[in-house]
VEXDO-868952 format. One record per atom (N, C-alpha, C, O): residue in one letter; residue number from 0; z negated, y negated, x negated. Coordinates in Angstrom, 3 decimals. Atoms other than C-alpha are relative to their C-alpha. Example, Ala and Ser with C-alpha at 12.3 -4.5 7.8 and 13.67 -1.06 7.14 Angstrom:
% residues 2
r zavo: a donu: 0 zz: 0.000 yy: 1.190 xx: -0.890 $
r zavo: a donu: 0 zz: -7.800 yy: 4.500 xx: -12.300 $
r zavo: a donu: 0 zz: 0.000 yy: -1.200 xx: -0.900 $
r zavo: a donu: 0 zz: -0.665 yy: -1.181 xx: -1.936 $
r zavo: s donu: 1 zz: 0.060 yy: 1.190 xx: 0.820 $
r zavo: s donu: 1 zz: -7.140 yy: 1.060 xx: -13.670 $
r zavo: s donu: 1 zz: -0.730 yy: -1.090 xx: 0.770 $
r zavo: s donu: 1 zz: -0.899 yy: -2.198 xx: 0.261 $
//
This chain:
% residues 87
r zavo: m donu: 0 zz: -0.694 yy: -0.564 xx: -1.145 $
r zavo: m donu: 0 zz: -55.375 yy: -46.952 xx: 5.642 $
r zavo: m donu: 0 zz: 0.623 yy: -1.295 xx: 0.731 $
r zavo: m donu: 0 zz: -0.031 yy: -2.335 xx: 0.807 $
r zavo: k donu: 1 zz: -0.628 yy: 0.489 xx: -0.843 $
r zavo: k donu: 1 zz: -52.540 yy: -48.590 xx: 7.867 $
r zavo: k donu: 1 zz: -0.258 yy: 0.698 xx: 1.274 $
r zavo: k donu: 1 zz: -0.184 yy: 1.908 xx: 1.485 $
r zavo: v donu: 2 zz: -0.177 yy: -0.820 xx: -1.532 $
r zavo: v donu: 2 zz: -52.947 yy: -48.055 xx: 11.521 $
r zavo: v donu: 2 zz: 0.920 yy: -1.088 xx: 0.636 $
r zavo: v donu: 2 zz: 1.213 yy: -2.213 xx: 0.230 $
r zavo: t donu: 3 zz: -0.805 yy: 0.727 xx: -1.096 $
r zavo: t donu: 3 zz: -50.854 yy: -49.177 xx: 14.392 $
r zavo: t donu: 3 zz: -0.879 yy: -0.164 xx: 0.785 $
r zavo: t donu: 3 zz: -1.911 yy: 0.497 xx: 0.674 $
r zavo: v donu: 4 zz: 0.990 yy: 0.253 xx: -1.026 $
r zavo: v donu: 4 zz: -52.515 yy: -50.793 xx: 17.514 $
r zavo: v donu: 4 zz: 0.862 yy: 0.174 xx: 1.282 $
r zavo: v donu: 4 zz: 1.908 yy: -0.473 xx: 1.341 $
r zavo: w donu: 5 zz: -1.007 yy: 0.237 xx: -1.181 $
r zavo: w donu: 5 zz: -50.971 yy: -50.086 xx: 20.953 $
r zavo: w donu: 5 zz: -0.863 yy: -0.486 xx: 1.322 $
r zavo: w donu: 5 zz: -1.679 yy: 0.346 xx: 1.718 $
r zavo: d donu: 6 zz: 0.436 yy: 0.819 xx: -0.988 $
r zavo: d donu: 6 zz: -52.212 yy: -52.339 xx: 23.824 $
r zavo: d donu: 6 zz: 0.035 yy: 0.442 xx: 1.185 $
r zavo: d donu: 6 zz: 1.102 yy: 0.155 xx: 1.729 $
r zavo: t donu: 7 zz: -0.158 yy: -0.998 xx: -1.313 $
r zavo: t donu: 7 zz: -52.937 yy: -50.147 xx: 27.161 $
r zavo: t donu: 7 zz: -0.701 yy: -0.788 xx: 0.894 $
r zavo: t donu: 7 zz: -1.702 yy: -1.479 xx: 0.702 $
r zavo: y donu: 8 zz: 0.834 yy: 0.384 xx: -1.643 $
r zavo: y donu: 8 zz: -53.850 yy: -51.137 xx: 30.654 $
r zavo: y donu: 8 zz: 0.275 yy: 1.138 xx: 1.065 $
r zavo: y donu: 8 zz: 1.411 yy: 1.344 xx: 1.492 $
r zavo: v donu: 9 zz: -0.335 yy: -1.240 xx: -1.255 $
r zavo: v donu: 9 zz: -54.136 yy: -48.171 xx: 33.301 $
r zavo: v donu: 9 zz: -0.728 yy: -0.239 xx: 1.056 $
r zavo: v donu: 9 zz: -1.896 yy: -0.626 xx: 1.033 $
r zavo: q donu: 10 zz: 0.816 yy: 0.338 xx: -1.204 $
r zavo: q donu: 10 zz: -54.965 yy: -48.510 xx: 36.601 $
r zavo: q donu: 10 zz: -0.797 yy: 1.405 xx: 0.205 $
r zavo: q donu: 10 zz: -0.288 yy: 2.526 xx: 0.195 $
r zavo: k donu: 11 zz: 1.021 yy: -1.277 xx: -0.457 $
r zavo: k donu: 11 zz: -58.281 yy: -46.187 xx: 37.467 $
r zavo: k donu: 11 zz: 0.522 yy: 0.388 xx: 1.029 $
r zavo: k donu: 11 zz: 1.532 yy: -0.061 xx: 1.571 $
r zavo: k donu: 12 zz: -0.110 yy: -0.633 xx: -1.203 $
r zavo: k donu: 12 zz: -58.575 yy: -43.969 xx: 40.148 $
r zavo: k donu: 12 zz: -0.458 yy: -0.980 xx: 1.024 $
r zavo: k donu: 12 zz: 0.048 yy: -0.947 xx: 2.146 $
r zavo: n donu: 13 zz: 0.895 yy: 0.554 xx: -0.928 $
r zavo: n donu: 13 zz: -60.749 yy: -46.279 xx: 41.827 $
r zavo: n donu: 13 zz: 0.846 yy: -1.566 xx: 0.064 $
r zavo: n donu: 13 zz: 0.229 yy: -2.457 xx: 0.650 $
r zavo: g donu: 14 zz: -0.437 yy: 1.167 xx: -0.296 $
r zavo: g donu: 14 zz: -58.147 yy: -49.351 xx: 41.634 $
r zavo: g donu: 14 zz: -0.129 yy: -0.817 xx: -1.015 $
r zavo: g donu: 14 zz: 0.928 yy: -1.371 xx: -1.319 $
r zavo: t donu: 15 zz: 0.172 yy: 0.793 xx: 1.357 $
r zavo: t donu: 15 zz: -59.352 yy: -51.235 xx: 38.632 $
r zavo: t donu: 15 zz: 0.653 yy: 0.296 xx: -1.042 $
r zavo: t donu: 15 zz: 1.306 yy: 1.339 xx: -1.074 $
r zavo: t donu: 16 zz: -0.899 yy: -0.349 xx: 0.918 $
r zavo: t donu: 16 zz: -57.853 yy: -51.598 xx: 35.426 $
r zavo: t donu: 16 zz: -0.956 yy: 0.194 xx: -1.305 $
r zavo: t donu: 16 zz: -1.942 yy: -0.456 xx: -1.652 $
r zavo: m donu: 17 zz: 0.285 yy: 0.148 xx: 1.571 $
r zavo: m donu: 17 zz: -58.546 yy: -50.589 xx: 32.032 $
r zavo: m donu: 17 zz: 0.432 yy: -0.014 xx: -1.096 $
r zavo: m donu: 17 zz: 1.359 yy: 0.689 xx: -1.499 $
r zavo: h donu: 18 zz: -1.131 yy: 0.797 xx: 1.060 $
r zavo: h donu: 18 zz: -57.678 yy: -52.310 xx: 29.164 $
r zavo: h donu: 18 zz: -0.849 yy: 0.480 xx: -1.357 $
r zavo: h donu: 18 zz: -2.008 yy: 0.167 xx: -1.629 $
r zavo: f donu: 19 zz: 0.596 yy: -0.304 xx: 1.349 $
r zavo: f donu: 19 zz: -58.185 yy: -50.644 xx: 25.653 $
r zavo: f donu: 19 zz: 1.149 yy: 0.222 xx: -1.344 $
r zavo: f donu: 19 zz: 2.331 yy: 0.415 xx: -1.061 $
r zavo: d donu: 20 zz: -1.308 yy: -0.207 xx: 0.809 $
r zavo: d donu: 20 zz: -56.059 yy: -50.246 xx: 22.420 $
r zavo: d donu: 20 zz: -0.120 yy: 1.216 xx: -0.387 $
r zavo: d donu: 20 zz: -1.234 yy: 1.703 xx: -0.189 $
r zavo: i donu: 21 zz: -0.373 yy: -1.409 xx: 0.277 $
r zavo: i donu: 21 zz: -54.878 yy: -46.827 xx: 21.171 $
r zavo: i donu: 21 zz: 0.310 yy: -0.190 xx: -1.795 $
r zavo: i donu: 21 zz: 1.424 yy: -0.552 xx: -2.175 $
r zavo: v donu: 22 zz: -0.351 yy: 0.197 xx: 1.676 $
r zavo: v donu: 22 zz: -55.258 yy: -46.944 xx: 16.786 $
r zavo: v donu: 22 zz: 0.393 yy: 1.267 xx: -0.125 $
r zavo: v donu: 22 zz: -0.115 yy: 2.259 xx: 0.397 $
r zavo: v donu: 23 zz: -0.436 yy: -1.203 xx: 0.636 $
r zavo: v donu: 23 zz: -53.223 yy: -44.560 xx: 15.098 $
r zavo: v donu: 23 zz: 0.366 yy: -0.199 xx: -1.389 $
r zavo: v donu: 23 zz: 0.528 yy: -1.351 xx: -1.793 $
r zavo: p donu: 24 zz: -0.630 yy: -0.168 xx: 1.565 $
r zavo: p donu: 24 zz: -52.111 yy: -43.825 xx: 11.543 $
r zavo: p donu: 24 zz: 1.379 yy: -0.901 xx: 0.334 $
r zavo: p donu: 24 zz: 1.779 yy: -1.049 xx: 1.488 $
r zavo: d donu: 25 zz: -1.095 yy: 1.023 xx: -0.114 $
r zavo: d donu: 25 zz: -49.042 yy: -46.266 xx: 10.951 $
r zavo: d donu: 25 zz: 1.356 yy: 1.242 xx: -0.013 $
r zavo: d donu: 25 zz: 2.383 yy: 1.058 xx: 0.640 $
r zavo: d donu: 26 zz: -1.129 yy: -1.071 xx: -0.026 $
r zavo: d donu: 26 zz: -46.757 yy: -42.886 xx: 10.229 $
r zavo: d donu: 26 zz: -0.083 yy: 0.517 xx: 1.114 $
r zavo: d donu: 26 zz: 0.646 yy: 1.510 xx: 1.127 $
r zavo: i donu: 27 zz: -0.269 yy: -0.248 xx: -1.528 $
r zavo: i donu: 27 zz: -47.100 yy: -42.273 xx: 13.867 $
r zavo: i donu: 27 zz: 0.759 yy: -0.596 xx: 0.393 $
r zavo: i donu: 27 zz: 0.322 yy: -1.725 xx: 0.614 $
r zavo: t donu: 28 zz: -0.402 yy: 0.874 xx: -0.429 $
r zavo: t donu: 28 zz: -44.362 yy: -43.576 xx: 15.077 $
r zavo: t donu: 28 zz: 0.872 yy: 0.355 xx: 1.314 $
r zavo: t donu: 28 zz: 1.969 yy: -0.168 xx: 1.509 $
r zavo: e donu: 29 zz: -0.757 yy: -0.668 xx: -0.995 $
r zavo: e donu: 29 zz: -43.393 yy: -41.499 xx: 18.382 $
r zavo: e donu: 29 zz: -0.578 yy: -0.276 xx: 1.278 $
r zavo: e donu: 29 zz: -1.445 yy: 0.473 xx: 1.727 $
r zavo: e donu: 30 zz: 0.831 yy: -0.164 xx: -1.261 $
r zavo: e donu: 30 zz: -44.354 yy: -42.743 xx: 21.631 $
r zavo: e donu: 30 zz: -0.879 yy: 0.702 xx: 0.358 $
r zavo: e donu: 30 zz: -2.099 yy: 0.620 xx: 0.221 $
r zavo: n donu: 31 zz: 0.387 yy: -1.059 xx: -0.744 $
r zavo: n donu: 31 zz: -44.844 yy: -40.112 xx: 23.311 $
r zavo: n donu: 31 zz: -1.397 yy: 0.794 xx: -0.648 $
r zavo: n donu: 31 zz: -2.368 yy: 1.045 xx: 0.065 $
r zavo: v donu: 32 zz: 1.106 yy: -0.043 xx: 0.759 $
r zavo: v donu: 32 zz: -47.289 yy: -38.933 xx: 20.482 $
r zavo: v donu: 32 zz: -1.162 yy: -0.952 xx: 0.536 $
r zavo: v donu: 32 zz: -2.133 yy: -0.335 xx: 0.976 $
r zavo: v donu: 33 zz: 0.965 yy: 0.974 xx: -0.323 $
r zavo: v donu: 33 zz: -49.480 yy: -42.018 xx: 21.378 $
r zavo: v donu: 33 zz: -0.395 yy: 0.156 xx: 1.187 $
r zavo: v donu: 33 zz: -1.607 yy: 0.162 xx: 1.397 $
r zavo: y donu: 34 zz: 0.403 yy: -0.320 xx: -1.231 $
r zavo: y donu: 34 zz: -49.352 yy: -41.376 xx: 24.869 $
r zavo: y donu: 34 zz: -1.048 yy: 1.295 xx: 0.068 $
r zavo: y donu: 34 zz: -2.259 yy: 1.183 xx: 0.256 $
r zavo: e donu: 35 zz: 0.983 yy: -1.139 xx: -0.062 $
r zavo: e donu: 35 zz: -50.893 yy: -38.088 xx: 24.868 $
r zavo: e donu: 35 zz: -1.577 yy: -0.244 xx: -0.650 $
r zavo: e donu: 35 zz: -2.630 yy: 0.240 xx: -0.237 $
r zavo: m donu: 36 zz: 1.421 yy: 0.091 xx: 0.084 $
r zavo: m donu: 36 zz: -53.653 yy: -39.428 xx: 22.869 $
r zavo: m donu: 36 zz: -0.765 yy: -0.984 xx: 0.613 $
r zavo: m donu: 36 zz: -1.960 yy: -1.136 xx: 0.359 $
r zavo: g donu: 37 zz: 0.670 yy: 1.175 xx: -0.933 $
r zavo: g donu: 37 zz: -54.333 yy: -42.407 xx: 25.376 $
r zavo: g donu: 37 zz: -0.456 yy: 1.494 xx: 1.021 $
r zavo: g donu: 37 zz: -1.586 yy: 1.584 xx: 1.501 $
r zavo: k donu: 38 zz: 0.700 yy: -0.741 xx: -1.394 $
r zavo: k donu: 38 zz: -54.473 yy: -39.136 xx: 27.993 $
r zavo: k donu: 38 zz: -0.920 yy: 0.693 xx: -0.157 $
r zavo: k donu: 38 zz: -1.564 yy: 1.257 xx: 0.727 $
r zavo: k donu: 39 zz: 1.132 yy: -1.176 xx: 0.331 $
r zavo: k donu: 39 zz: -56.767 yy: -37.212 xx: 25.880 $
r zavo: k donu: 39 zz: -1.422 yy: -0.796 xx: 0.368 $
r zavo: k donu: 39 zz: -2.393 yy: -0.309 xx: 0.947 $
r zavo: y donu: 40 zz: 1.234 yy: 1.147 xx: -0.417 $
r zavo: y donu: 40 zz: -59.241 yy: -40.758 xx: 26.078 $
r zavo: y donu: 40 zz: 0.047 yy: -0.185 xx: 1.455 $
r zavo: y donu: 40 zz: -1.079 yy: -0.330 xx: 1.931 $
r zavo: l donu: 41 zz: 0.313 yy: -0.214 xx: -1.345 $
r zavo: l donu: 41 zz: -58.534 yy: -40.769 xx: 29.743 $
r zavo: l donu: 41 zz: -0.637 yy: 0.937 xx: 0.617 $
r zavo: l donu: 41 zz: -1.259 yy: 0.704 xx: 1.653 $
r zavo: l donu: 42 zz: 0.423 yy: -0.932 xx: -0.734 $
r zavo: l donu: 42 zz: -59.521 yy: -37.538 xx: 30.468 $
r zavo: l donu: 42 zz: -1.618 yy: 0.212 xx: -0.506 $
r zavo: l donu: 42 zz: -2.557 yy: 0.666 xx: 0.148 $
r zavo: s donu: 43 zz: 1.716 yy: 0.564 xx: 0.719 $
r zavo: s donu: 43 zz: -62.836 yy: -38.263 xx: 28.189 $
r zavo: s donu: 43 zz: -0.935 yy: -1.014 xx: 1.135 $
r zavo: s donu: 43 zz: -2.162 yy: -1.066 xx: 1.219 $
r zavo: k donu: 44 zz: 0.559 yy: 1.025 xx: -0.619 $
r zavo: k donu: 44 zz: -63.520 yy: -40.907 xx: 30.587 $
r zavo: k donu: 44 zz: 0.060 yy: 0.430 xx: 1.634 $
r zavo: k donu: 44 zz: -0.518 yy: -0.264 xx: 2.470 $
r zavo: g donu: 45 zz: 0.022 yy: -0.598 xx: -1.330 $
r zavo: g donu: 45 zz: -62.727 yy: -38.670 xx: 33.921 $
r zavo: g donu: 45 zz: 1.147 yy: -0.631 xx: 0.585 $
r zavo: g donu: 45 zz: 1.423 yy: -0.233 xx: 1.718 $
r zavo: q donu: 46 zz: -1.544 yy: 0.234 xx: -0.592 $
r zavo: q donu: 46 zz: -59.273 yy: -40.454 xx: 34.586 $
r zavo: q donu: 46 zz: 1.324 yy: 0.475 xx: -0.611 $
r zavo: q donu: 46 zz: 2.244 yy: -0.221 xx: -1.040 $
r zavo: e donu: 47 zz: -0.860 yy: -0.763 xx: 0.132 $
r zavo: e donu: 47 zz: -57.210 yy: -37.626 xx: 33.906 $
r zavo: e donu: 47 zz: 1.068 yy: -0.263 xx: 1.031 $
r zavo: e donu: 47 zz: 0.680 yy: -0.739 xx: 2.098 $
r zavo: g donu: 48 zz: -0.910 yy: 0.248 xx: -1.120 $
r zavo: g donu: 48 zz: -53.813 yy: -37.875 xx: 35.883 $
r zavo: g donu: 48 zz: 0.561 yy: -1.321 xx: 0.112 $
r zavo: g donu: 48 zz: 1.585 yy: -1.501 xx: 0.772 $
r zavo: q donu: 49 zz: -0.838 yy: 1.011 xx: -0.446 $
r zavo: q donu: 49 zz: -53.150 yy: -41.367 xx: 35.706 $
r zavo: q donu: 49 zz: 1.091 yy: -0.253 xx: -0.886 $
r zavo: q donu: 49 zz: 1.135 yy: 0.401 xx: -1.928 $
r zavo: p donu: 50 zz: -1.309 yy: 0.362 xx: 0.397 $
r zavo: p donu: 50 zz: -49.977 yy: -42.717 xx: 34.635 $
r zavo: p donu: 50 zz: -0.154 yy: -0.582 xx: -1.375 $
r zavo: p donu: 50 zz: -1.004 yy: -1.472 xx: -1.380 $
r zavo: l donu: 51 zz: -0.044 yy: 0.307 xx: 1.417 $
r zavo: l donu: 51 zz: -49.514 yy: -43.376 xx: 30.638 $
r zavo: l donu: 51 zz: 1.705 yy: -0.320 xx: -0.733 $
r zavo: l donu: 51 zz: 2.289 yy: 0.686 xx: -1.136 $
r zavo: s donu: 52 zz: -1.294 yy: -0.220 xx: 0.142 $
r zavo: s donu: 52 zz: -46.023 yy: -44.395 xx: 29.665 $
r zavo: s donu: 52 zz: 0.354 yy: -1.737 xx: -0.741 $
r zavo: s donu: 52 zz: -0.533 yy: -2.589 xx: -0.787 $
r zavo: s donu: 53 zz: -0.171 yy: 1.485 xx: 0.166 $
r zavo: s donu: 53 zz: -44.564 yy: -47.782 xx: 28.418 $
r zavo: s donu: 53 zz: -0.248 yy: -1.096 xx: 0.424 $
r zavo: s donu: 53 zz: -0.473 yy: -2.181 xx: -0.114 $
r zavo: k donu: 54 zz: 0.240 yy: 1.056 xx: -0.573 $
r zavo: k donu: 54 zz: -44.967 yy: -49.391 xx: 31.010 $
r zavo: k donu: 54 zz: -1.623 yy: -0.327 xx: 0.249 $
r zavo: k donu: 54 zz: -1.907 yy: -1.234 xx: 1.031 $
r zavo: e donu: 55 zz: 1.302 yy: 0.130 xx: 0.218 $
r zavo: e donu: 55 zz: -48.890 yy: -49.141 xx: 30.406 $
r zavo: e donu: 55 zz: -0.321 yy: -0.237 xx: -1.275 $
r zavo: e donu: 55 zz: -1.400 yy: -0.801 xx: -1.459 $
r zavo: c donu: 56 zz: 0.459 yy: -0.037 xx: 1.126 $
r zavo: c donu: 56 zz: -48.832 yy: -48.979 xx: 26.807 $
r zavo: c donu: 56 zz: 1.001 yy: -0.536 xx: -0.936 $
r zavo: c donu: 56 zz: 1.943 yy: 0.208 xx: -1.212 $
r zavo: l donu: 57 zz: -0.964 yy: 0.576 xx: 1.101 $
r zavo: l donu: 57 zz: -46.911 yy: -51.149 xx: 24.287 $
r zavo: l donu: 57 zz: -0.578 yy: 0.078 xx: -1.481 $
r zavo: l donu: 57 zz: -1.809 yy: 0.061 xx: -1.512 $
r zavo: y donu: 58 zz: 0.115 yy: 0.282 xx: 1.130 $
r zavo: y donu: 58 zz: -46.976 yy: -51.273 xx: 20.463 $
r zavo: y donu: 58 zz: -0.234 yy: -1.431 xx: -0.073 $
r zavo: y donu: 58 zz: 0.495 yy: -2.297 xx: 0.411 $
r zavo: c donu: 59 zz: 0.109 yy: 1.606 xx: 0.109 $
r zavo: c donu: 59 zz: -48.652 yy: -54.529 xx: 19.484 $
r zavo: c donu: 59 zz: -0.304 yy: -0.354 xx: -1.161 $
r zavo: c donu: 59 zz: 0.031 yy: -1.529 xx: -1.306 $
r zavo: h donu: 60 zz: -0.034 yy: 0.503 xx: 1.451 $
r zavo: h donu: 60 zz: -49.561 yy: -54.818 xx: 15.628 $
r zavo: h donu: 60 zz: -0.515 yy: 1.420 xx: -0.995 $
r zavo: h donu: 60 zz: -0.928 yy: 2.562 xx: -0.792 $
r zavo: q donu: 61 zz: 0.391 yy: -0.938 xx: 1.301 $
r zavo: q donu: 61 zz: -50.202 yy: -53.199 xx: 12.361 $
r zavo: q donu: 61 zz: -1.525 yy: -0.676 xx: -0.357 $
r zavo: q donu: 61 zz: -1.891 yy: -1.720 xx: 0.185 $
r zavo: e donu: 62 zz: 1.376 yy: 0.490 xx: 0.565 $
r zavo: e donu: 62 zz: -53.843 yy: -53.714 xx: 10.570 $
r zavo: e donu: 62 zz: -0.449 yy: 0.854 xx: -1.051 $
r zavo: e donu: 62 zz: 0.187 yy: 1.888 xx: -1.254 $
r zavo: s donu: 63 zz: 0.737 yy: -0.884 xx: 0.927 $
r zavo: s donu: 63 zz: -56.192 yy: -52.292 xx: 7.774 $
r zavo: s donu: 63 zz: -0.951 yy: 0.914 xx: 0.853 $
r zavo: s donu: 63 zz: -1.922 yy: 0.297 xx: 1.289 $
r zavo: a donu: 64 zz: 1.162 yy: -0.736 xx: -0.141 $
r zavo: a donu: 64 zz: -58.250 yy: -49.363 xx: 9.092 $
r zavo: a donu: 64 zz: -1.335 yy: -0.525 xx: -0.545 $
r zavo: a donu: 64 zz: -1.628 yy: -0.828 xx: -1.701 $
r zavo: t donu: 65 zz: 1.697 yy: 0.088 xx: 0.608 $
r zavo: t donu: 65 zz: -62.147 yy: -50.012 xx: 9.252 $
r zavo: t donu: 65 zz: -0.399 yy: 1.188 xx: -0.403 $
r zavo: t donu: 65 zz: 0.445 yy: 2.081 xx: -0.472 $
r zavo: d donu: 66 zz: 0.565 yy: -1.134 xx: 0.344 $
r zavo: d donu: 66 zz: -64.593 yy: -47.401 xx: 8.124 $
r zavo: d donu: 66 zz: 0.023 yy: 0.987 xx: 1.208 $
r zavo: d donu: 66 zz: 0.435 yy: 2.145 xx: 1.146 $
r zavo: e donu: 67 zz: -0.077 yy: -0.509 xx: -1.251 $
r zavo: e donu: 67 zz: -65.069 yy: -46.618 xx: 11.859 $
r zavo: e donu: 67 zz: 1.215 yy: 0.661 xx: 0.551 $
r zavo: e donu: 67 zz: 1.121 yy: 1.823 xx: 0.946 $
r zavo: m donu: 68 zz: -1.010 yy: -0.449 xx: 0.000 $
r zavo: m donu: 68 zz: -61.825 yy: -46.080 xx: 12.465 $
r zavo: m donu: 68 zz: 0.979 yy: 0.747 xx: -0.533 $
r zavo: m donu: 68 zz: 2.040 yy: 1.020 xx: 0.028 $
r zavo: i donu: 69 zz: -0.485 yy: -0.941 xx: 1.047 $
r zavo: i donu: 69 zz: -60.763 yy: -43.991 xx: 9.600 $
r zavo: i donu: 69 zz: -0.625 yy: 1.470 xx: 0.220 $
r zavo: i donu: 69 zz: 0.001 yy: 2.518 xx: 0.068 $
r zavo: e donu: 70 zz: 1.132 yy: -1.155 xx: -0.545 $
r zavo: e donu: 70 zz: -63.748 yy: -41.471 xx: 10.716 $
r zavo: e donu: 70 zz: 0.463 yy: 0.487 xx: 1.013 $
r zavo: e donu: 70 zz: 0.570 yy: 1.711 xx: 0.947 $
r zavo: s donu: 71 zz: -0.493 yy: -0.538 xx: -1.292 $
r zavo: s donu: 71 zz: -62.368 yy: -41.038 xx: 14.225 $
r zavo: s donu: 71 zz: 1.221 yy: 0.162 xx: -0.142 $
r zavo: s donu: 71 zz: 1.514 yy: 1.076 xx: 0.629 $
r zavo: i donu: 72 zz: -1.028 yy: -0.456 xx: 0.389 $
r zavo: i donu: 72 zz: -58.948 yy: -40.863 xx: 13.007 $
r zavo: i donu: 72 zz: 0.124 yy: 1.568 xx: -0.382 $
r zavo: i donu: 72 zz: 0.865 yy: 2.443 xx: 0.065 $
r zavo: s donu: 73 zz: -0.250 yy: -1.114 xx: 0.594 $
r zavo: s donu: 73 zz: -59.990 yy: -38.147 xx: 10.627 $
r zavo: s donu: 73 zz: -0.428 yy: 1.244 xx: 0.987 $
r zavo: s donu: 73 zz: -0.078 yy: 2.407 xx: 0.785 $
r zavo: e donu: 74 zz: 0.560 yy: -1.192 xx: -0.631 $
r zavo: e donu: 74 zz: -61.641 yy: -36.065 xx: 13.141 $
r zavo: e donu: 74 zz: 0.767 yy: -0.009 xx: 1.689 $
r zavo: e donu: 74 zz: 0.517 yy: 0.953 xx: 2.414 $
r zavo: k donu: 75 zz: -0.662 yy: -0.017 xx: -1.155 $
r zavo: k donu: 75 zz: -59.613 yy: -36.797 xx: 16.329 $
r zavo: k donu: 75 zz: 1.764 yy: -0.421 xx: 0.089 $
r zavo: k donu: 75 zz: 2.608 yy: -0.031 xx: 0.895 $
r zavo: g donu: 76 zz: -1.362 yy: 0.083 xx: 0.326 $
r zavo: g donu: 76 zz: -56.365 yy: -38.220 xx: 14.953 $
r zavo: g donu: 76 zz: 0.364 yy: -1.437 xx: 0.928 $
r zavo: g donu: 76 zz: 1.566 yy: -1.651 xx: 1.084 $
r zavo: f donu: 77 zz: 0.217 yy: 1.417 xx: -0.555 $
r zavo: f donu: 77 zz: -56.889 yy: -41.755 xx: 16.863 $
r zavo: f donu: 77 zz: -0.976 yy: -0.421 xx: 0.162 $
r zavo: f donu: 77 zz: -1.932 yy: 0.353 xx: 0.107 $
r zavo: y donu: 78 zz: 1.306 yy: 0.678 xx: -0.398 $
r zavo: y donu: 78 zz: -59.392 yy: -44.206 xx: 17.685 $
r zavo: y donu: 78 zz: -0.093 yy: -1.134 xx: 1.374 $
r zavo: y donu: 78 zz: 1.089 yy: -1.400 xx: 1.589 $
r zavo: i donu: 79 zz: 0.115 yy: 0.081 xx: -1.274 $
r zavo: i donu: 79 zz: -60.028 yy: -45.809 xx: 20.838 $
r zavo: i donu: 79 zz: -0.565 yy: -1.977 xx: -0.126 $
r zavo: i donu: 79 zz: -1.690 yy: -2.053 xx: -0.621 $
r zavo: i donu: 80 zz: 0.569 yy: 1.049 xx: -0.150 $
r zavo: i donu: 80 zz: -60.771 yy: -49.727 xx: 21.092 $
r zavo: i donu: 80 zz: -0.452 yy: -0.255 xx: 1.378 $
r zavo: i donu: 80 zz: 0.555 yy: -0.576 xx: 2.009 $
r zavo: e donu: 81 zz: 0.513 yy: 0.077 xx: -1.377 $
r zavo: e donu: 81 zz: -62.770 yy: -50.070 xx: 24.618 $
r zavo: e donu: 81 zz: -0.171 yy: -1.844 xx: -0.116 $
r zavo: e donu: 81 zz: -0.941 yy: -2.517 xx: -0.800 $
r zavo: m donu: 82 zz: 0.391 yy: 1.444 xx: 0.058 $
r zavo: m donu: 82 zz: -62.043 yy: -53.850 xx: 25.623 $
r zavo: m donu: 82 zz: -0.500 yy: -0.253 xx: 1.514 $
r zavo: m donu: 82 zz: -1.553 yy: -0.886 xx: 1.590 $
r zavo: e donu: 83 zz: 0.393 yy: 0.545 xx: -1.449 $
r zavo: e donu: 83 zz: -62.341 yy: -54.249 xx: 29.806 $
r zavo: e donu: 83 zz: -0.210 yy: 1.560 xx: 0.942 $
r zavo: e donu: 83 zz: 0.455 yy: 2.579 xx: 0.757 $
r zavo: g donu: 84 zz: -0.140 yy: -0.979 xx: -0.984 $
r zavo: g donu: 84 zz: -63.093 yy: -51.820 xx: 32.361 $
r zavo: g donu: 84 zz: -0.254 yy: 1.466 xx: -0.056 $
r zavo: g donu: 84 zz: -0.149 yy: 2.201 xx: 0.925 $
r zavo: c donu: 85 zz: -0.307 yy: -1.309 xx: 0.458 $
r zavo: c donu: 85 zz: -63.465 yy: -48.554 xx: 30.349 $
r zavo: c donu: 85 zz: -1.700 yy: 0.900 xx: 0.362 $
r zavo: c donu: 85 zz: -1.939 yy: 2.019 xx: -0.091 $
r zavo: d donu: 86 zz: 1.229 yy: -0.837 xx: -0.096 $
r zavo: d donu: 86 zz: -67.238 yy: -47.493 xx: 31.556 $
r zavo: d donu: 86 zz: 0.042 yy: 0.879 xx: 1.268 $
r zavo: d donu: 86 zz: -0.890 yy: 1.643 xx: 1.521 $
//
């Protein structure tokens, strides 16, 4: 399965920055769909209401999905790679 990776930086409610990648199937090309997936992740981290648009989230690259990515995409429609400040 091919996936696209969207590099994302969001300012948290406490002013620090979360850096994470949103991974979606490569047939999802609508930016707003990717942003909605990112907002679901932010909600799960207690960061609902934070802005998520092209200013914070940009297409980065395409790659082959790992088994872990495929499982998450099957369950939720997306996979998150937590990079920095996501705790």
